[in-house]
N, CA, C and O atoms as a MOPAC input file, in Angstrom:
PM7 MOZYME 1SCF
protein

 N     70.63200 1   -14.70800 1   -88.91300 1
 C     69.87200 1   -14.06500 1   -89.96200 1
 C     70.80100 1   -13.09000 1   -90.66000 1
 O     71.62400 1   -12.43700 1   -90.01800 1
 N     70.67100 1   -12.99400 1   -91.96400 1
 C     71.46900 1   -12.03200 1   -92.72300 1
 C     70.61300 1   -11.39400 1   -93.79800 1
 O     69.58800 1   -11.94200 1   -94.20000 1
 N     71.04100 1   -10.23700 1   -94.25500 1
 C     70.34800 1    -9.52600 1   -95.32100 1
 C     71.23500 1    -9.56800 1   -96.55400 1
 O     72.42300 1    -9.25100 1   -96.48700 1
 N     70.65700 1    -9.95900 1   -97.66900 1
 C     71.38700 1   -10.03500 1   -98.93700 1
 C     70.71000 1    -9.09600 1   -99.92000 1
 O     69.49200 1    -9.15300 1  -100.08900 1
 N     71.46800 1    -8.24700 1  -100.56100 1
 C     70.92200 1    -7.35000 1  -101.57600 1
 C     71.39100 1    -7.86200 1  -102.92800 1
 O     72.59100 1    -8.01600 1  -103.15800 1
 N     70.44500 1    -8.12400 1  -103.81900 1
 C     70.77100 1    -8.63600 1  -105.14500 1
 C     70.03300 1    -7.84400 1  -106.20400 1
 O     69.45700 1    -6.79600 1  -105.91400 1
 N     70.04800 1    -8.33600 1  -107.42000 1
 C     69.36400 1    -7.65300 1  -108.51300 1
 C     67.88500 1    -7.98100 1  -108.50500 1
 O     67.51200 1    -9.15300 1  -108.48600 1
 N     67.04500 1    -6.97300 1  -108.52000 1
 C     65.59600 1    -7.16200 1  -108.57700 1
 C     65.15000 1    -7.30500 1  -110.02000 1
 O     65.23400 1    -6.35200 1  -110.79400 1
 N     64.67900 1    -8.48300 1  -110.38900 1
 C     64.31100 1    -8.74500 1  -111.78100 1
 C     63.08400 1    -7.94900 1  -112.21100 1
 O     63.00200 1    -7.52800 1  -113.36500 1
 N     62.14300 1    -7.73800 1  -111.32000 1
 C     60.88100 1    -7.11400 1  -111.70300 1
 C     61.04900 1    -5.64200 1  -112.07300 1
 O     60.42800 1    -5.18000 1  -113.03100 1
 N     61.87000 1    -4.89800 1  -111.34200 1
 C     61.98800 1    -3.46200 1  -111.58200 1
 C     63.40500 1    -3.03000 1  -111.91900 1
 O     63.66100 1    -1.83800 1  -112.09100 1
 N     64.31200 1    -3.96300 1  -112.01400 1
 C     65.68400 1    -3.63500 1  -112.35500 1
 C     66.47400 1    -3.02300 1  -111.21700 1
 O     67.57800 1    -2.52200 1  -111.43500 1
 N     65.93700 1    -3.05200 1  -110.01400 1
 C     66.64400 1    -2.49600 1  -108.86000 1
 C     67.08900 1    -3.59000 1  -107.91500 1
 O     66.91000 1    -4.77300 1  -108.20400 1
 N     67.67100 1    -3.20700 1  -106.78600 1
 C     68.14800 1    -4.21500 1  -105.84300 1
 C     66.99400 1    -4.92900 1  -105.14100 1
 O     65.96400 1    -4.32500 1  -104.84300 1
 N     67.18000 1    -6.19600 1  -104.88900 1
 C     66.20500 1    -6.98100 1  -104.13600 1
 C     66.72700 1    -7.13300 1  -102.71600 1
 O     67.90400 1    -7.43600 1  -102.51500 1
 N     65.86700 1    -6.92800 1  -101.73700 1
 C     66.25300 1    -7.09300 1  -100.34300 1
 C     65.74300 1    -8.45500 1   -99.88800 1
 O     64.54000 1    -8.66800 1   -99.73700 1
 N     66.68400 1    -9.37300 1   -99.67300 1
 C     66.34500 1   -10.73300 1   -99.26600 1
 C     66.97400 1   -11.00200 1   -97.90800 1
 O     68.17800 1   -10.82300 1   -97.72400 1
 N     66.14500 1   -11.43600 1   -96.95500 1
 C     66.62600 1   -11.78900 1   -95.62900 1
 C     66.74000 1   -13.30200 1   -95.57000 1
 O     65.74900 1   -14.00700 1   -95.76300 1
 N     67.93300 1   -13.80700 1   -95.30800 1
 C     68.08900 1   -15.24100 1   -95.09200 1
 C     67.85100 1   -15.50500 1   -93.61300 1
 O     68.34000 1   -14.77100 1   -92.75500 1
 N     67.10200 1   -16.55200 1   -93.32600 1
 C     66.66800 1   -16.81300 1   -91.96000 1
 C     66.42200 1   -18.30400 1   -91.78100 1
 O     66.70500 1   -19.10100 1   -92.67600 1
 N     65.90200 1   -18.67000 1   -90.63500 1
 C     65.59200 1   -20.06400 1   -90.34500 1
 C     64.39300 1   -20.12200 1   -89.40300 1
 O     64.51700 1   -20.55400 1   -88.25700 1
 N     63.23000 1   -19.68200 1   -89.89100 1
 C     62.02000 1   -19.67800 1   -89.06700 1
 C     61.29500 1   -21.00900 1   -89.17500 1
 O     61.05000 1   -21.49700 1   -90.27800 1
 N     60.95500 1   -21.59200 1   -88.04800 1
 C     60.12500 1   -22.80400 1   -88.00200 1
 C     58.84200 1   -22.54800 1   -87.20800 1
 O     58.07200 1   -23.47000 1   -86.93900 1
 N     58.62600 1   -21.29200 1   -86.83900 1
 C     57.41800 1   -20.86900 1   -86.11600 1
 C     57.28900 1   -19.35700 1   -86.29400 1
 O     58.21300 1   -18.70400 1   -86.77700 1
 N     56.14600 1   -18.80600 1   -85.90500 1
 C     55.97000 1   -17.35600 1   -85.94400 1
 C     57.07900 1   -16.71000 1   -85.12700 1
 O     57.48000 1   -17.24800 1   -84.09500 1
 N     57.57700 1   -15.56300 1   -85.57500 1
 C     58.65300 1   -14.93200 1   -84.82300 1
 C     58.93900 1   -13.51900 1   -85.25500 1
 O     58.33200 1   -13.00300 1   -86.19300 1
 N     59.88300 1   -12.89100 1   -84.55000 1
 C     60.28700 1   -11.50800 1   -84.79400 1
 C     61.37000 1   -11.47400 1   -85.86000 1
 O     62.38500 1   -12.16400 1   -85.75600 1
 N     61.14300 1   -10.67100 1   -86.87700 1
 C     62.13000 1   -10.48500 1   -87.94000 1
 C     63.07800 1    -9.34800 1   -87.60200 1
 O     64.26300 1    -9.40000 1   -87.93400 1
 N     62.56100 1    -8.32300 1   -86.94300 1
 C     63.39700 1    -7.18600 1   -86.56600 1
 C     62.56700 1    -6.04300 1   -86.04000 1
 O     61.38700 1    -6.21400 1   -85.73400 1
 N     63.17800 1    -4.86600 1   -85.93100 1
 C     62.50800 1    -3.67000 1   -85.42900 1
 C     62.79700 1    -2.50400 1   -86.36900 1
 O     63.94000 1    -2.28900 1   -86.77400 1
 N     61.75400 1    -1.75800 1   -86.71000 1
 C     61.90000 1    -0.59300 1   -87.58100 1
 C     62.41000 1     0.60000 1   -86.78700 1
 O     62.09900 1     0.72400 1   -85.60200 1
 N     63.18500 1     1.48000 1   -87.41200 1
 C     63.57700 1     2.72000 1   -86.73900 1
 C     62.34200 1     3.58500 1   -86.47900 1
 O     61.34500 1     3.48300 1   -87.19400 1
 N     62.41300 1     4.41600 1   -85.47700 1
 C     61.26400 1     5.24400 1   -85.08100 1
 C     60.74800 1     6.10900 1   -86.22500 1
 O     59.55300 1     6.40000 1   -86.27600 1
 N     61.60100 1     6.52200 1   -87.12900 1
 C     61.19800 1     7.42900 1   -88.21100 1
 C     60.31300 1     6.76900 1   -89.26200 1
 O     59.65200 1     7.47800 1   -90.02100 1
 N     60.27200 1     5.44500 1   -89.33500 1
 C     59.44000 1     4.78500 1   -90.35000 1
 C     58.43000 1     3.80700 1   -89.74400 1
 O     57.93300 1     2.92600 1   -90.44500 1
 N     58.12700 1     3.94700 1   -88.47100 1
 C     57.12500 1     3.07400 1   -87.84500 1
 C     55.72100 1     3.46600 1   -88.30500 1
 O     55.41500 1     4.65200 1   -88.42700 1
 N     54.86400 1     2.46700 1   -88.56100 1
 C     53.51000 1     2.79200 1   -89.01400 1
 C     52.65900 1     3.35000 1   -87.87200 1
 O     52.90600 1     3.02200 1   -86.71200 1
 N     51.66300 1     4.18500 1   -88.17800 1
 C     50.80100 1     4.74800 1   -87.14000 1
 C     49.80500 1     3.73900 1   -86.57100 1
 O     49.20200 1     3.98700 1   -85.52700 1
 N     49.62900 1     2.59600 1   -87.25500 1
 C     48.79600 1     1.51600 1   -86.72800 1
 C     49.28800 1     0.19900 1   -87.33000 1
 O     50.08100 1     0.20300 1   -88.27100 1
 N     48.82300 1    -0.91400 1   -86.79200 1
 C     49.24700 1    -2.23600 1   -87.26300 1
 C     49.03800 1    -2.35200 1   -88.77000 1
 O     47.97300 1    -2.00700 1   -89.28300 1
 N     50.04300 1    -2.83400 1   -89.46500 1
 C     49.93700 1    -3.01300 1   -90.90500 1
 C     50.41700 1    -4.40600 1   -91.28500 1
 O     51.36800 1    -4.92900 1   -90.70400 1
 N     49.74800 1    -4.99900 1   -92.26700 1
 C     50.05800 1    -6.36300 1   -92.70000 1
 C     50.33000 1    -6.39600 1   -94.19300 1
 O     49.80200 1    -5.58100 1   -94.94900 1
 N     51.15600 1    -7.34200 1   -94.60900 1
 C     51.43500 1    -7.54000 1   -96.01900 1
 C     51.92200 1    -8.96300 1   -96.25800 1
 O     52.17800 1    -9.71500 1   -95.31700 1
 N     52.04400 1    -9.31100 1   -97.51100 1
 C     52.51300 1   -10.63000 1   -97.90800 1
 C     53.81100 1   -10.45800 1   -98.68400 1
 O     53.91600 1    -9.56800 1   -99.52800 1
 N     54.80300 1   -11.30700 1   -98.40400 1
 C     56.08400 1   -11.26400 1   -99.09700 1
 C     56.43700 1   -12.64600 1   -99.62800 1
 O     56.04300 1   -13.65800 1   -99.04900 1
 N     57.18400 1   -12.68800 1  -100.73500 1
 C     57.65800 1   -13.97200 1  -101.23600 1
 C     58.63700 1   -14.62300 1  -100.25400 1
 O     59.34200 1   -13.93400 1   -99.51800 1
 N     58.66800 1   -15.94200 1  -100.25600 1
 C     59.59100 1   -16.71600 1   -99.43300 1
 C     60.02800 1   -17.92800 1  -100.23000 1
 O     59.55000 1   -18.14800 1  -101.34300 1
 N     60.92900 1   -18.71300 1   -99.67200 1
 C     61.34400 1   -19.93500 1  -100.35700 1
 C     60.12900 1   -20.82800 1  -100.59500 1
 O     59.26000 1   -20.94500 1   -99.73000 1
 N     60.07100 1   -21.45000 1  -101.75800 1
 C     58.95100 1   -22.32800 1  -102.09800 1
 C     59.17600 1   -23.67400 1  -101.42300 1
 O     60.10600 1   -24.40200 1  -101.76900 1
 N     58.32500 1   -23.99700 1  -100.46300 1
 C     58.42200 1   -25.25500 1   -99.73600 1
 C     57.04600 1   -25.87700 1   -99.68400 1
 O     56.11200 1   -25.28500 1   -99.14300 1
 N     56.91500 1   -27.05700 1  -100.23700 1
 C     55.63700 1   -27.78300 1  -100.26500 1
 C     54.55300 1   -26.95700 1  -100.95500 1
 O     53.38000 1   -27.05600 1  -100.59500 1
 N     54.93000 1   -26.14600 1  -101.93700 1
 C     53.97500 1   -25.34200 1  -102.68800 1
 C     53.58700 1   -24.03800 1  -102.02600 1
 O     52.76300 1   -23.30300 1  -102.57000 1
 N     54.15100 1   -23.72500 1  -100.86800 1
 C     53.86500 1   -22.46000 1  -100.17600 1
 C     55.01300 1   -21.50500 1  -100.48400 1
 O     56.17300 1   -21.80600 1  -100.19900 1
 N     54.68300 1   -20.33900 1  -101.07200 1
 C     55.74200 1   -19.42600 1  -101.48400 1
 C     55.51600 1   -17.97700 1  -101.04700 1
 O     56.10000 1   -17.06100 1  -101.62600 1
 N     54.67900 1   -17.76100 1  -100.03700 1
 C     54.44000 1   -16.41700 1   -99.51000 1
 C     54.30200 1   -16.50300 1   -97.99400 1
 O     53.93800 1   -17.54200 1   -97.44200 1
 N     54.59800 1   -15.39200 1   -97.33900 1
 C     54.52300 1   -15.34400 1   -95.88200 1
 C     53.90800 1   -14.01000 1   -95.46200 1
 O     54.10800 1   -12.99600 1   -96.13100 1
 N     53.15900 1   -14.00700 1   -94.35200 1
 C     52.55700 1   -12.76300 1   -93.85400 1
 C     53.56700 1   -12.03700 1   -92.97300 1
 O     54.20600 1   -12.63500 1   -92.10800 1
 N     53.69400 1   -10.74800 1   -93.21200 1
 C     54.57200 1    -9.87400 1   -92.42900 1
 C     53.70700 1    -8.80800 1   -91.78100 1
 O     52.82900 1    -8.24200 1   -92.43100 1
 N     53.94300 1    -8.53100 1   -90.51000 1
 C     53.22600 1    -7.46300 1   -89.81300 1
 C     54.22500 1    -6.51200 1   -89.17300 1
 O     55.25500 1    -6.93700 1   -88.64900 1
 N     53.91200 1    -5.22000 1   -89.22000 1
 C     54.68500 1    -4.19700 1   -88.51300 1
 C     53.71200 1    -3.47100 1   -87.59200 1
 O     52.65200 1    -3.03000 1   -88.03400 1
 N     54.06600 1    -3.34300 1   -86.31000 1
 C     53.16600 1    -2.67400 1   -85.37100 1
 C     53.70000 1    -1.28800 1   -85.00400 1
 O     54.77000 1    -0.88800 1   -85.46200 1
 N     52.95700 1    -0.56900 1   -84.18400 1
 C     53.30400 1     0.81100 1   -83.84700 1
 C     54.58500 1     0.91300 1   -83.02100 1
 O     55.20000 1     1.97800 1   -82.97500 1
 N     54.99700 1    -0.16600 1   -82.37400 1
 C     56.25200 1    -0.17800 1   -81.61700 1
 C     57.44300 1    -0.45600 1   -82.53000 1
 O     58.59200 1    -0.41500 1   -82.09000 1
 N     57.16100 1    -0.74100 1   -83.81400 1
 C     58.22300 1    -0.99700 1   -84.76900 1
 C     58.59300 1    -2.45800 1   -84.92000 1
 O     59.47700 1    -2.79100 1   -85.71000 1
 N     57.93400 1    -3.34100 1   -84.17600 1
 C     58.23000 1    -4.77600 1   -84.27600 1
 C     57.74600 1    -5.31400 1   -85.62000 1
 O     56.59800 1    -5.09400 1   -86.00600 1
 N     58.61900 1    -6.01300 1   -86.32300 1
 C     58.27500 1    -6.65000 1   -87.59100 1
 C     58.25200 1    -8.14900 1   -87.34400 1
 O     59.27500 1    -8.75100 1   -87.02000 1
 N     57.07000 1    -8.75000 1   -87.50100 1
 C     56.89400 1   -10.17200 1   -87.21100 1
 C     56.49700 1   -10.94400 1   -88.45500 1
 O     55.87100 1   -10.40100 1   -89.36500 1
 N     56.87100 1   -12.22700 1   -88.48600 1
 C     56.48800 1   -13.12200 1   -89.58000 1
 C     55.50800 1   -14.14700 1   -89.03800 1
 O     55.64400 1   -14.61200 1   -87.90600 1
 N     54.51500 1   -14.49900 1   -89.85700 1
 C     53.50300 1   -15.47000 1   -89.46300 1
 C     53.34100 1   -16.51900 1   -90.55600 1
 O     53.19500 1   -16.18100 1   -91.73000 1
 N     53.36700 1   -17.77200 1   -90.17400 1
 C     53.14300 1   -18.85400 1   -91.11600 1
 C     54.14800 1   -19.98800 1   -91.09800 1
 O     53.78000 1   -21.11000 1   -91.44800 1
 N     55.40900 1   -19.76200 1   -90.70700 1
 C     56.36300 1   -20.86600 1   -90.72300 1
 C     55.94300 1   -21.98800 1   -89.77000 1
 O     55.30400 1   -21.74500 1   -88.74600 1
 N     56.30800 1   -23.19900 1   -90.12000 1
 C     56.03400 1   -24.36300 1   -89.27800 1
 C     57.27800 1   -25.24000 1   -89.24900 1
 O     58.13200 1   -25.13100 1   -90.12800 1
 N     57.38600 1   -26.09400 1   -88.26300 1
 C     58.53300 1   -26.99900 1   -88.16100 1
 C     58.64900 1   -27.87700 1   -89.40100 1
 O     59.75500 1   -28.23800 1   -89.80300 1
 N     57.51800 1   -28.22300 1   -90.01100 1
 C     57.52700 1   -29.06800 1   -91.20400 1
 C     57.63600 1   -28.26100 1   -92.49100 1
 O     57.69200 1   -28.83700 1   -93.57800 1
 N     57.66600 1   -26.92700 1   -92.38300 1
 C     57.72000 1   -26.05200 1   -93.55800 1
 C     58.57400 1   -24.82500 1   -93.23200 1
 O     58.05500 1   -23.71800 1   -93.09300 1
 N     59.87200 1   -25.03100 1   -93.11500 1
 C     60.81800 1   -24.00900 1   -92.67800 1
 C     60.97000 1   -22.88200 1   -93.71000 1
 O     61.02800 1   -23.12800 1   -94.91400 1
 N     61.03200 1   -21.64900 1   -93.21100 1
 C     61.27400 1   -20.47400 1   -94.05300 1
 C     62.76800 1   -20.17900 1   -94.00000 1
 O     63.31500 1   -19.94200 1   -92.92300 1
 N     63.43100 1   -20.19000 1   -95.15400 1
 C     64.87900 1   -19.95700 1   -95.19600 1
 C     65.24000 1   -18.59700 1   -95.78100 1
 O     66.36100 1   -18.12800 1   -95.58200 1
 N     64.32100 1   -17.95000 1   -96.49800 1
 C     64.54000 1   -16.58300 1   -96.95300 1
 C     63.20200 1   -15.88800 1   -97.18300 1
 O     62.19000 1   -16.52600 1   -97.47200 1
 N     63.22400 1   -14.55200 1   -97.04600 1
 C     62.05300 1   -13.70400 1   -97.26400 1
 C     62.50700 1   -12.50900 1   -98.09600 1
 O     63.51100 1   -11.87500 1   -97.77200 1
 N     61.77500 1   -12.19900 1   -99.16400 1
 C     62.11900 1   -11.05300 1  -100.01100 1
 C     61.24100 1    -9.86900 1   -99.61500 1
 O     60.03400 1    -9.87300 1   -99.85200 1
 N     61.85300 1    -8.86800 1   -99.01600 1
 C     61.09800 1    -7.75200 1   -98.43100 1
 C     60.83100 1    -6.58900 1   -99.36900 1
 O     60.00200 1    -5.73900 1   -99.04200 1
 N     61.48500 1    -6.50800 1  -100.51000 1
 C     61.29200 1    -5.34300 1  -101.36500 1
 C     59.92900 1    -5.30900 1  -102.03900 1
 O     59.58400 1    -4.30500 1  -102.66100 1
 N     59.14900 1    -6.37200 1  -101.93300 1
 C     57.81100 1    -6.38300 1  -102.52100 1
 C     56.72600 1    -6.08700 1  -101.48800 1
 O     55.54400 1    -6.08700 1  -101.83200 1
 N     57.09200 1    -5.83800 1  -100.24400 1
 C     56.10400 1    -5.56300 1   -99.20500 1
 C     55.39700 1    -4.24900 1   -99.48700 1
 O     56.03700 1    -3.22800 1   -99.73800 1
 N     54.08700 1    -4.28400 1   -99.44500 1
 C     53.30500 1    -3.05600 1   -99.52700 1
 C     52.06900 1    -3.21800 1   -98.67000 1
 O     51.58300 1    -4.33000 1   -98.46500 1
 N     51.56700 1    -2.11400 1   -98.17500 1
 C     50.40900 1    -2.14800 1   -97.30300 1
 C     49.64600 1    -0.83300 1   -97.44400 1
 O     50.24100 1     0.21300 1   -97.70600 1
 N     48.34000 1    -0.89200 1   -97.26900 1
 C     47.51000 1     0.30400 1   -97.35200 1
 C     46.95500 1     0.59300 1   -95.97100 1
 O     46.33500 1    -0.27300 1   -95.35200 1
 N     47.17500 1     1.80400 1   -95.48600 1
 C     46.62100 1     2.23100 1   -94.20800 1
 C     45.30700 1     2.94300 1   -94.45100 1
 O     45.21800 1     3.83000 1   -95.30000 1
 N     44.30000 1     2.55800 1   -93.71200 1
 C     42.97600 1     3.18900 1   -93.86600 1
 C     42.58400 1     3.91000 1   -92.61400 1
 O     41.50500 1     4.50100 1   -92.55400 1

């Protein structure tokens, strides 16, 4: 897995794109303790368009684990753009 920073077309800033090879739900990484959410949070991020599917669910939990949900062996995720992730805590 690698992280690529490029030009963000929507806001003119850098885009954070993670290149990966997910064929099942899995761990994307771990957040530092200073930015861990106080409760489970979910969001949707753009991903490579495969078979008409172009978004993936991302979750961050209180332990800092960042997980992806949705990839399948027949619909591999090769990149995820994280700079569009947003979530509302209630």
